[in-house]
N, C-alpha and C positions, 0 to 999 in steps of 0.2 A: 504494500500500500504506500501511497506517496506521502501521507502525513502532512500535506500542504495545509496552510492556515491562512485565512483571509479575515481582515477586520476592517470595518468601516462604521463610523458613528456609534462605536460601542457594541456593534454586532459582530460576534466571532463565528466563523464557519470553518470547521475543521474536517478535513477529509479522513475518515476513519477506515475506509476501504476504497478501492478504485470506484470512482463515480458515486460514492455515498458520502454526503456531507452532513455533519451534525451541527445544528444551530443550538447552542446551549452547552451545559445546563445554565438556567437562570432562575432567579426568584426563590422564594421560601421553600417551595417543593421541588426545586431543581428541574424545571421542565426542559424537555428536549423535543425538537422537531427535526425532520430530515429532508433535505433536497437530494433527490436521487436521479441519475441519468441512466437511460438505457438506449443505446444508439443515439438518435437525434432528439429523443423525447426526454423531457424533465418532468418529474412530479414532486409534489410536496406530500410527505407522510406526516399526518397530524398537524394541528394548526394552533396549539397553545390556547391561552386565554383570549378573551375578546380584545383586550388592550395590547396584545402582542402583534396585531396585524402590521403596523408600520415597520417594526423591526424585521419581521419576516420579509416584507416587500423589499426593504433595503438590501437584505442579504441575498435575495433572489436576483436583484438587479446587478449586484456585485459579481455573483457567480456566473449568471447566465449571459450577462452583457445587455446593453440597451436594446430594447425592442424584442427580446426573447422572453417568453413567459412559460411557466409550467403548463402542461396540457391537461393536468388533472390534479385534484387533491384527493388523497386516499386517507381514510380514517381507520385507526385501529378500533376505536369505539367513540361514542358520542357524548361523553362527559364534557362539562364546560371547560376543563383545563386541557382538552385535546381537540375540541371542535369550536372553541370560542370565537376564533377569527376566521373560521372557514367561509362563512357567508360573505363577509367583506372581501376576502381575498378572491373568492370565486367570481364575484362581480367585477373586481378590478382586472382579473386575468381573462375573463370570458370563458371559464371552464366549469365543469361539474364537480361535485363533491361525492365521492363514491364510498360505499359502506356495505356491510352485510345487511340483508333484508331485515333481520331481527333488531337492528338498531334504529329503524324508522320511527318507532314511537318516541324515542329520545330526540331524534333529529327534527321531528315535526311538531313537538309539543303536545303529543297525545296523552292527556292526563290519565286516562284509564290504563293505557299501556305502561306509563311510568309507575303507576301503583302496582301493577302486576309483577314488575321486575325490580322493585325497590330493594336497596340494601338497608342495613340497620340504621344508618344515619338518616336516610330518606324517611323511613317509617317513623322514627322517633322525633325528627325535627322538621325536615323539609316539607313532607306531605301535610302534616298538621298546619303548618304556617300557610301553605297554599290553599288548603280548605278554608282557613279563616279569612282569606282575602275575599271570598265570594266568587261566583262563577265569572262575572264580567271582568273583574280586575285580573283574576288568574289567567283568563284567556288572553288578555292584552299583554300580560307579562310573558307568557309562553310564546306568543306570536312574535315578540321582539327578538327572541333568540332562536326562532325556528329557521331551519335551513331551507324550508319551503321549496321554491322552484329550482334551486340548484342541487337538491339531493337526488342521487341516483343509487341504485343497488346492483350488486352483481353476486353471483354464487361463487363460493370459494373454489370450486372445481374449474371455473371458467378462466380465461386469460385475464391477467391483472391489467386493468385499464392503464395504458401509458407505460407499462413496465414489462415488455417481453423479456423472458429469461428469469422472471421472478414467479414465486408461488404464493398464494394466499392460504394460510394455515388457520383453520378454525381453532380458537383458543377461548372458549366460553368459560364463564365463571364470574369474572369481574362484572361483566354484563353478558346477556345471552348471546349477543352477536359479536363479541370481541374477536378480532382476528390479529394474526401476526403476518409479517411479510418476510419471505425467505428466498435467497438466491442460491440454488443448489450448486452452481459452478464453483463457488468458493466458500459456501456455507455462512454467508452473512445473514444475520437474523435481526429484524426490527420487531421488537416484541411488545410495544406499547406498555400496558400495565399488567400483562400476564406474568412477566418477570421483569423486575427492575434492579438497578444497581445502587439504590438508595434504601436505607433501612427505614421504611415508613410504618412498620408495625410495632415500633416501640416509641415511647415518648422521647427518650434521649436521642434515638436515631433520627427522628423527624426534626426535633428542635435544633440539634447540633449538626444536621445534614451529614450523618455518618455514612460513608460508602459501605456497600455490602449487598449481597443478593437478597431479594425480598420478593415474595408474592404480592398480589394486589392488596391494597389497604382493606383490612377486614371490615372496616366501618362503612365502606362504600361498595361492598362486593355482594352481588346477588346470590351466588352459590359457592360456598367454600369447597364443597366436594368437587364440583366441576373445575374450579380454579386449580386444585391440586392435580387433577388429571391433566389439565392443560400444561402445567409445569413439567410433568413427566413426558408429555408429547414433545415439548420443545427440547428437553434434554436429549431425547432420542435423535434429534437432528444433528447433534454434536457440532454446534456452531463454533466457527473460528472467531467471530465477532458477535458480541451480544450488545445490541443497542436498544435500551429500554426507553420508556416514556419519561423517566425521572432518574437523575444521576449520570455520572460520566460513563460513556460506553466502555465495555470491557473488550480489550483487543489483544491481550497477551496470549502466550502459547498454552496457558492452563485454563483458558475460558471454558472449553468443553468439559474438562474434568471437574471444574468447580460447579458448573451447572448440574452435572450428573450427581455430584455429592449433595448438592442442595435439593435436588428432586427426591433423593432418597430420604432426606430429613422431612421434606414437605409431605411425602406420602404417609408418614407415620404421625403427623401432627395430631 
């Protein structure tokens, strides 16, 4: 891998594998998004929080050059720290936002669907607050964050939009339609929140931004059992690069072994 690094206006883009550029980590929860090229096509994988749109646009202009735009935005899942700027960016670039079909309730503000797939924090805090708003106000709030007309779906077995040579791996658990993206040629894995390199499941880990392998945050995860199975699935891919949704990507020679060991621990939690 080239390991090249680009920086402009405080935005750092680091090449963690050939044609795979990490923007981040940044912020309290160490968000990452990825600009990936396959042939002449560029895509953005995940889109950070809503306020991250300008920094992602600047990084894309730096990497792609003036007048070149990503042809697609791919989401690992539709939580607001991964899809927050997707609508703004899709409109600016004139492209669609692609996701697993099971993510549509989150993407379009379907309150009934959100209730059906809620995690613990949603059930205890978010949903009661939204019910208290009343129907009209709640619908207005959800409409403001809806991906609406830019949302598109594709099945994991189909060709990944804009990324020939990559595969979409179903990794449900954190959300029902969570997916990861994998390049078999050199075993580069972009795993979203299915596996991260930031310890988000302990208070010290989260507050001190401690590096280390972690499954999805239990407090925002729909199915712990499915999440553990997804970790085993990803470990079976033996990735050479593990690029999660939070924390610095893991690129050293022991990446696959570390993930296998973590999967063994996760399977007996």
